[in-house]
MMTF fields as JSON, N, C-alpha, C and O atoms, coordinates in Angstrom:
{
  "mmtfVersion": "1.0.0",
  "mmtfProducer": "UNKNOWN",
  "numBonds": 283,
  "numAtoms": 284,
  "numGroups": 71,
  "numChains": 1,
  "numModels": 1,
  "chainsPerModel": [1],
  "groupsPerChain": [71],
  "chainIdList": ["A"],
  "bondAtomList": [4, 2, 8, 6, 12, 10, 16, 14, 20, 18, 24, 22, 28, 26, 32, 30, 36, 34, 40, 38, 44, 42, 48, 46, 52, 50, 56, 54, 60, 58, 64, 62, 68, 66, 72, 70, 76, 74, 80, 78, 84, 82, 88, 86, 92, 90, 96, 94, 100, 98, 104, 102, 108, 106, 112, 110, 116, 114, 120, 118, 124, 122, 128, 126, 132, 130, 136, 134, 140, 138, 144, 142, 148, 146, 152, 150, 156, 154, 160, 158, 164, 162, 168, 166, 172, 170, 176, 174, 180, 178, 184, 182, 188, 186, 192, 190, 196, 194, 200, 198, 204, 202, 208, 206, 212, 210, 216, 214, 220, 218, 224, 222, 228, 226, 232, 230, 236, 234, 240, 238, 244, 242, 248, 246, 252, 250, 256, 254, 260, 258, 264, 262, 268, 266, 272, 270, 276, 274, 280, 278],
  "bondOrderList": [1, 1, 1, 1, 1, 1, 1, 1, 1, 1, 1, 1, 1, 1, 1, 1, 1, 1, 1, 1, 1, 1, 1, 1, 1, 1, 1, 1, 1, 1, 1, 1, 1, 1, 1, 1, 1, 1, 1, 1, 1, 1, 1, 1, 1, 1, 1, 1, 1, 1, 1, 1, 1, 1, 1, 1, 1, 1, 1, 1, 1, 1, 1, 1, 1, 1, 1, 1, 1, 1],
  "groupList": [{"groupName": "MET", "atomNameList": ["N", "CA", "C", "O"], "elementList": ["N", "C", "C", "O"], "formalChargeList": [0, 0, 0, 0], "bondAtomList": [1, 0, 2, 1, 3, 2], "bondOrderList": [1, 1, 2], "singleLetterCode": "M", "chemCompType": "L-PEPTIDE LINKING"}, {"groupName": "ALA", "atomNameList": ["N", "CA", "C", "O"], "elementList": ["N", "C", "C", "O"], "formalChargeList": [0, 0, 0, 0], "bondAtomList": [1, 0, 2, 1, 3, 2], "bondOrderList": [1, 1, 2], "singleLetterCode": "A", "chemCompType": "L-PEPTIDE LINKING"}, {"groupName": "LYS", "atomNameList": ["N", "CA", "C", "O"], "elementList": ["N", "C", "C", "O"], "formalChargeList": [0, 0, 0, 0], "bondAtomList": [1, 0, 2, 1, 3, 2], "bondOrderList": [1, 1, 2], "singleLetterCode": "K", "chemCompType": "L-PEPTIDE LINKING"}, {"groupName": "THR", "atomNameList": ["N", "CA", "C", "O"], "elementList": ["N", "C", "C", "O"], "formalChargeList": [0, 0, 0, 0], "bondAtomList": [1, 0, 2, 1, 3, 2], "bondOrderList": [1, 1, 2], "singleLetterCode": "T", "chemCompType": "L-PEPTIDE LINKING"}, {"groupName": "PRO", "atomNameList": ["N", "CA", "C", "O"], "elementList": ["N", "C", "C", "O"], "formalChargeList": [0, 0, 0, 0], "bondAtomList": [1, 0, 2, 1, 3, 2], "bondOrderList": [1, 1, 2], "singleLetterCode": "P", "chemCompType": "L-PEPTIDE LINKING"}, {"groupName": "ARG", "atomNameList": ["N", "CA", "C", "O"], "elementList": ["N", "C", "C", "O"], "formalChargeList": [0, 0, 0, 0], "bondAtomList": [1, 0, 2, 1, 3, 2], "bondOrderList": [1, 1, 2], "singleLetterCode": "R", "chemCompType": "L-PEPTIDE LINKING"}, {"groupName": "HIS", "atomNameList": ["N", "CA", "C", "O"], "elementList": ["N", "C", "C", "O"], "formalChargeList": [0, 0, 0, 0], "bondAtomList": [1, 0, 2, 1, 3, 2], "bondOrderList": [1, 1, 2], "singleLetterCode": "H", "chemCompType": "L-PEPTIDE LINKING"}, {"groupName": "ASN", "atomNameList": ["N", "CA", "C", "O"], "elementList": ["N", "C", "C", "O"], "formalChargeList": [0, 0, 0, 0], "bondAtomList": [1, 0, 2, 1, 3, 2], "bondOrderList": [1, 1, 2], "singleLetterCode": "N", "chemCompType": "L-PEPTIDE LINKING"}, {"groupName": "GLN", "atomNameList": ["N", "CA", "C", "O"], "elementList": ["N", "C", "C", "O"], "formalChargeList": [0, 0, 0, 0], "bondAtomList": [1, 0, 2, 1, 3, 2], "bondOrderList": [1, 1, 2], "singleLetterCode": "Q", "chemCompType": "L-PEPTIDE LINKING"}, {"groupName": "SER", "atomNameList": ["N", "CA", "C", "O"], "elementList": ["N", "C", "C", "O"], "formalChargeList": [0, 0, 0, 0], "bondAtomList": [1, 0, 2, 1, 3, 2], "bondOrderList": [1, 1, 2], "singleLetterCode": "S", "chemCompType": "L-PEPTIDE LINKING"}, {"groupName": "LEU", "atomNameList": ["N", "CA", "C", "O"], "elementList": ["N", "C", "C", "O"], "formalChargeList": [0, 0, 0, 0], "bondAtomList": [1, 0, 2, 1, 3, 2], "bondOrderList": [1, 1, 2], "singleLetterCode": "L", "chemCompType": "L-PEPTIDE LINKING"}, {"groupName": "GLU", "atomNameList": ["N", "CA", "C", "O"], "elementList": ["N", "C", "C", "O"], "formalChargeList": [0, 0, 0, 0], "bondAtomList": [1, 0, 2, 1, 3, 2], "bondOrderList": [1, 1, 2], "singleLetterCode": "E", "chemCompType": "L-PEPTIDE LINKING"}, {"groupName": "GLY", "atomNameList": ["N", "CA", "C", "O"], "elementList": ["N", "C", "C", "O"], "formalChargeList": [0, 0, 0, 0], "bondAtomList": [1, 0, 2, 1, 3, 2], "bondOrderList": [1, 1, 2], "singleLetterCode": "G", "chemCompType": "PEPTIDE LINKING"}, {"groupName": "TRP", "atomNameList": ["N", "CA", "C", "O"], "elementList": ["N", "C", "C", "O"], "formalChargeList": [0, 0, 0, 0], "bondAtomList": [1, 0, 2, 1, 3, 2], "bondOrderList": [1, 1, 2], "singleLetterCode": "W", "chemCompType": "L-PEPTIDE LINKING"}, {"groupName": "VAL", "atomNameList": ["N", "CA", "C", "O"], "elementList": ["N", "C", "C", "O"], "formalChargeList": [0, 0, 0, 0], "bondAtomList": [1, 0, 2, 1, 3, 2], "bondOrderList": [1, 1, 2], "singleLetterCode": "V", "chemCompType": "L-PEPTIDE LINKING"}, {"groupName": "ILE", "atomNameList": ["N", "CA", "C", "O"], "elementList": ["N", "C", "C", "O"], "formalChargeList": [0, 0, 0, 0], "bondAtomList": [1, 0, 2, 1, 3, 2], "bondOrderList": [1, 1, 2], "singleLetterCode": "I", "chemCompType": "L-PEPTIDE LINKING"}, {"groupName": "ASP", "atomNameList": ["N", "CA", "C", "O"], "elementList": ["N", "C", "C", "O"], "formalChargeList": [0, 0, 0, 0], "bondAtomList": [1, 0, 2, 1, 3, 2], "bondOrderList": [1, 1, 2], "singleLetterCode": "D", "chemCompType": "L-PEPTIDE LINKING"}, {"groupName": "TYR", "atomNameList": ["N", "CA", "C", "O"], "elementList": ["N", "C", "C", "O"], "formalChargeList": [0, 0, 0, 0], "bondAtomList": [1, 0, 2, 1, 3, 2], "bondOrderList": [1, 1, 2], "singleLetterCode": "Y", "chemCompType": "L-PEPTIDE LINKING"}],
  "groupTypeList": [0, 1, 2, 3, 4, 5, 6, 7, 8, 2, 9, 0, 8, 5, 10, 10, 11, 1, 1, 12, 13, 3, 10, 3, 14, 12, 12, 2, 6, 14, 14, 2, 0, 3, 2, 4, 12, 6, 5, 4, 15, 3, 10, 4, 6, 16, 2, 12, 12, 12, 12, 17, 4, 14, 12, 10, 9, 0, 1, 15, 0, 5, 8, 1, 12, 10, 5, 12, 12, 16, 12],
  "groupIdList": [1, 2, 3, 4, 5, 6, 7, 8, 9, 10, 11, 12, 13, 14, 15, 16, 17, 18, 19, 20, 21, 22, 23, 24, 25, 26, 27, 28, 29, 30, 31, 32, 33, 34, 35, 36, 37, 38, 39, 40, 41, 42, 43, 44, 45, 46, 47, 48, 49, 50, 51, 52, 53, 54, 55, 56, 57, 58, 59, 60, 61, 62, 63, 64, 65, 66, 67, 68, 69, 70, 71],
  "secStructList": [7, 7, 7, 7, 7, 7, 7, 7, 2, 2, 2, 2, 2, 2, 2, 2, 2, 2, 6, 6, 7, 3, 3, 3, 3, 7, 7, 1, 1, 3, 3, 3, 3, 3, 7, 6, 6, 1, 7, 7, 3, 3, 3, 3, 7, 7, 1, 1, 1, 1, 7, 7, 7, 2, 2, 2, 2, 2, 2, 2, 2, 2, 2, 6, 6, 1, 1, 7, 6, 6, 7],
  "xCoordList": [11.724, 11.26, 9.74, 9.219, 9.053, 7.595, 7.193, 7.849, 6.122, 5.627, 4.763, 3.892, 5.01, 4.25, 2.932, 2.937, 1.795, 0.518, 0.408, 0.986, -0.332, -0.525, -1.614, -2.755, -1.26, -2.209, -2.658, -1.934, -3.863, -4.325, -4.6, -4.34, -5.125, -5.333, -6.255, -5.974, -7.345, -8.333, -7.786, -7.989, -7.102, -6.572, -5.443, -5.313, -4.63, -3.56, -4.147, -3.617, -5.232, -5.903, -6.428, -6.271, -7.04, -7.539, -6.397, -6.526, -5.278, -4.122, -3.566, -3.245, -3.455, -2.939, -3.915, -3.49, -5.213, -6.206, -6.148, -6.322, -5.906, -5.792, -4.553, -4.508, -3.549, -2.317, -2.375, -1.369, -3.529, -3.682, -3.585, -3.618, -3.466, -3.413, -4.831, -5.771, -4.985, -6.302, -6.3, -5.287, -7.445, -7.635, -7.848, -8.75, -7.025, -7.198, -7.739, -8.616, -7.233, -7.726, -8.069, -7.238, -9.281, -9.674, -10.398, -11.16, -10.16, -10.81, -10.585, -10.042, -10.992, -10.81, -9.358, -8.862, -8.681, -7.348, -6.228, -5.232, -6.358, -5.292, -5.887, -6.864, -5.285, -5.698, -4.489, -3.393, -4.674, -3.591, -3.904, -4.981, -2.945, -3.111, -2.113, -0.973, -2.544, -1.66, -1.701, -2.663, -0.613, -0.52, 0.415, 1.477, 0.055, 0.917, 2.325, 2.496, 3.328, 4.709, 5.308, 6.482, 4.514, 4.985, 4.711, 3.836, 5.469, 5.198, 3.949, 3.71, 3.152, 1.959, 2.335, 3.405, 1.454, 1.652, 0.567, -0.615, 0.973, 0.036, -0.108, 0.883, -1.342, -1.613, -2.135, -3.246, -1.352, -1.794, -2.906, -3.115, -3.611, -4.663, -4.039, -2.991, -4.674, -4.214, -4.665, -5.819, -3.766, -4.143, -4.536, -5.485, -3.833, -4.101, -5.157, -5.664, -5.493, -6.466, -5.849, -6.556, -4.548, -3.892, -3.19, -2.517, -3.328, -2.676, -1.368, -0.884, -0.802, 0.474, 1.598, 1.489, 2.677, 3.875, 4.389, 4.178, 5.054, 5.521, 6.431, 6.338, 7.306, 8.221, 7.498, 7.907, 6.418, 5.642, 4.925, 4.899, 4.346, 3.668, 4.641, 4.32, 5.837, 6.833, 7.313, 7.542, 7.468, 7.905, 6.861, 7.214, 5.591, 4.522, 4.484, 4.352, 4.6, 4.574, 5.799, 5.689, 6.947, 8.155, 8.004, 8.391, 7.435, 7.231, 6.246, 6.363, 5.276, 4.276, 4.791, 4.13, 5.987, 6.544, 6.001, 6.11, 5.414, 4.856, 5.859, 5.601, 6.993, 8.017, 9.36, 9.647, 10.176, 11.445, 12.563, 12.488, 13.581, 14.774, 14.547, 13.648, 15.382, 15.324, 14.588, 14.643, 13.913, 13.143, 13.28, 12.69],
  "yCoordList": [-8.109, -7.423, -7.6, -8.703, -6.518, -6.564, -7.253, -7.104, -7.996, -8.695, -7.749, -7.062, -7.718, -6.862, -7.554, -8.717, -6.853, -7.496, -7.774, -7.058, -8.81, -9.194, -8.301, -8.318, -7.529, -6.615, -7.158, -7.902, -6.772, -7.019, -5.65, -4.618, -5.642, -4.383, -3.441, -2.249, -3.976, -3.14, -2.571, -1.393, -3.392, -2.903, -1.89, -0.924, -2.114, -1.171, 0.148, 1.213, 0.091, 1.305, 2.1, 3.32, 1.435, 2.118, 2.743, 3.859, 2.027, 2.525, 3.796, 4.766, 3.782, 4.948, 6.119, 7.267, 5.848, 6.925, 7.587, 8.801, 6.812, 7.368, 8.258, 9.148, 8.015, 8.804, 9.982, 10.664, 10.234, 11.403, 11.134, 12.079, 9.887, 9.545, 9.495, 9.181, 9.806, 9.764, 8.786, 8.589, 8.19, 7.248, 8.029, 8.864, 7.77, 8.473, 7.549, 7.942, 6.341, 5.354, 4.129, 3.613, 3.671, 2.521, 1.5, 1.836, 0.287, -0.82, -2.05, -1.967, -3.167, -4.39, -4.853, -5.42, -4.614, -5.173, -4.221, -4.654, -2.959, -2.013, -0.768, -0.206, -0.346, 0.866, 1.787, 1.353, 3.057, 4.032, 5.099, 5.694, 5.334, 6.309, 7.446, 7.207, 8.683, 9.834, 10.716, 10.711, 11.475, 12.461, 13.546, 13.234, 14.816, 15.897, 15.786, 15.572, 15.937, 15.873, 14.477, 14.314, 13.465, 12.081, 11.462, 11.916, 10.421, 9.673, 8.822, 8.362, 8.604, 7.759, 6.333, 5.838, 5.693, 4.306, 3.459, 3.794, 2.366, 1.435, 0.228, -0.395, -0.101, -1.277, -2.386, -2.285, -3.441, -4.528, -5.342, -5.292, -6.087, -6.987, -8.132, -8.653, -8.517, -9.639, -10.931, -11.336, -11.576, -12.703, -13.963, -14.638, -14.3, -15.561, -15.469, -16.495, -14.286, -14.122, -14.216, -14.066, -14.46, -14.586, -13.32, -13.313, -12.257, -11.001, -10.847, -11.773, -9.644, -9.351, -10.053, -10.286, -10.392, -10.865, -9.753, -8.571, -10.126, -9.153, -8.111, -6.929, -8.529, -7.589, -6.537, -5.376, -6.932, -5.98, -4.988, -3.791, -5.471, -4.578, -3.556, -2.371, -4.015, -3.106, -2.097, -0.932, -2.541, -1.642, -0.562, 0.598, -0.929, 0.055, 1.061, 2.262, 0.577, 1.481, 2.402, 3.572, 1.89, 2.703, 3.771, 4.921, 3.394, 4.352, 5.436, 6.581, 5.083, 6.04, 6.92, 7.88, 6.588, 7.367, 6.961, 7.72, 5.77, 5.299, 4.493, 4.171, 4.163, 3.386, 3.954, 4.049, 4.327, 4.953, 3.96, 2.803, 4.407, 3.598, 2.441, 2.459, 1.431, 0.255, -0.903, -2.014, -0.69, -1.788, -1.867, -2.746],
  "zCoordList": [17.249, 16.046, 15.939, 16.105, 15.663, 15.543, 14.244, 13.213, 14.314, 13.13, 12.294, 12.826, 10.989, 10.084, 9.74, 9.336, 9.895, 9.559, 8.067, 7.249, 7.722, 6.32, 5.73, 6.192, 4.716, 4.081, 2.731, 2.071, 2.336, 0.978, 0.35, 0.969, -0.873, -1.582, -0.805, -0.685, -0.285, 0.401, 1.72, 2.014, 2.504, 3.778, 3.553, 4.305, 2.518, 2.206, 1.718, 2.033, 0.957, 0.487, 1.689, 1.73, 2.654, 3.855, 4.647, 5.15, 4.761, 5.495, 4.838, 5.525, 3.506, 2.792, 2.858, 2.996, 2.761, 2.854, 4.222, 4.327, 5.269, 6.619, 6.745, 7.593, 5.897, 5.919, 4.948, 4.757, 4.335, 3.47, 1.981, 1.192, 1.569, 0.145, -0.4, 0.329, -1.69, -2.318, -3.486, -4.156, -3.705, -4.8, -6.087, -6.156, -7.123, -8.384, -9.462, -10.231, -9.526, -10.484, -9.671, -8.924, -9.816, -9.033, -9.862, -10.769, -9.555, -10.217, -9.376, -8.274, -9.877, -9.118, -9.154, -8.18, -10.265, -10.423, -10.043, -9.464, -10.346, -10.036, -9.394, -9.888, -8.288, -7.593, -7.551, -7.196, -7.91, -7.913, -6.878, -6.887, -5.982, -4.913, -5.136, -5.535, -4.877, -5.035, -3.791, -3.023, -3.624, -2.555, -3.051, -3.589, -2.887, -3.365, -2.769, -1.569, -3.642, -3.201, -3.178, -2.846, -3.528, -3.547, -4.912, -5.649, -5.239, -6.464, -6.251, -5.135, -7.29, -7.144, -6.749, -7.105, -6.021, -5.605, -6.251, -6.184, -6.872, -7.476, -6.572, -6.191, -6.23, -5.407, -6.31, -6.831, -6.502, -7.372, -6.736, -5.524, -7.561, -7.103, -6.317, -6.698, -5.233, -4.411, -5.085, -4.942, -5.816, -6.659, -5.917, -6.316, -4.847, -4.174, -3.093, -2.639, -2.68, -1.614, -0.231, 0.766, -0.147, 1.149, 1.581, 2.612, 0.827, 1.161, 0.416, -0.234, 0.528, -0.111, 0.642, 1.846, -0.062, 0.646, 1.562, 1.287, 2.634, 3.62, 2.984, 3.316, 2.078, 1.429, 0.615, 0.595, -0.063, -0.856, 0.055, -0.233, 1.142, 2.094, 2.656, 2.745, 3.039, 3.605, 2.563, 2.89, 1.297, 0.234, -0.039, -0.249, -0.037, -0.26, 0.883, 0.648, 2.128, 3.268, 3.278, 3.644, 2.884, 2.809, 1.739, 1.948, 0.575, -0.513, -0.097, -0.534, 0.745, 1.21, 2.339, 2.735, 2.866, 3.958, 5.31, 6.273, 5.403, 6.666, 7.473, 8.633, 6.881, 7.562, 7.138, 5.945, 8.097, 7.767, 7.501, 7.916, 6.821, 6.593, 5.655, 4.814, 5.815, 4.95, 5.58, 5.054, 6.668, 7.205, 8.652, 9.281]
}
């Protein structure tokens, strides 16, 4: 099984922008990304500085359509 890289708010924002998502509301604490035909995705602030938990990263990528199925 491939290891999922540890993402933070900024790296996840870059990943979504590369997939066609656009930033609609941005700030230090909450970033909202939108794409026509999809529900908006909210990227929370990375509180500990160590990146998002793996489950959260996978859930965001699944919601964005970057990862198929349940994992």
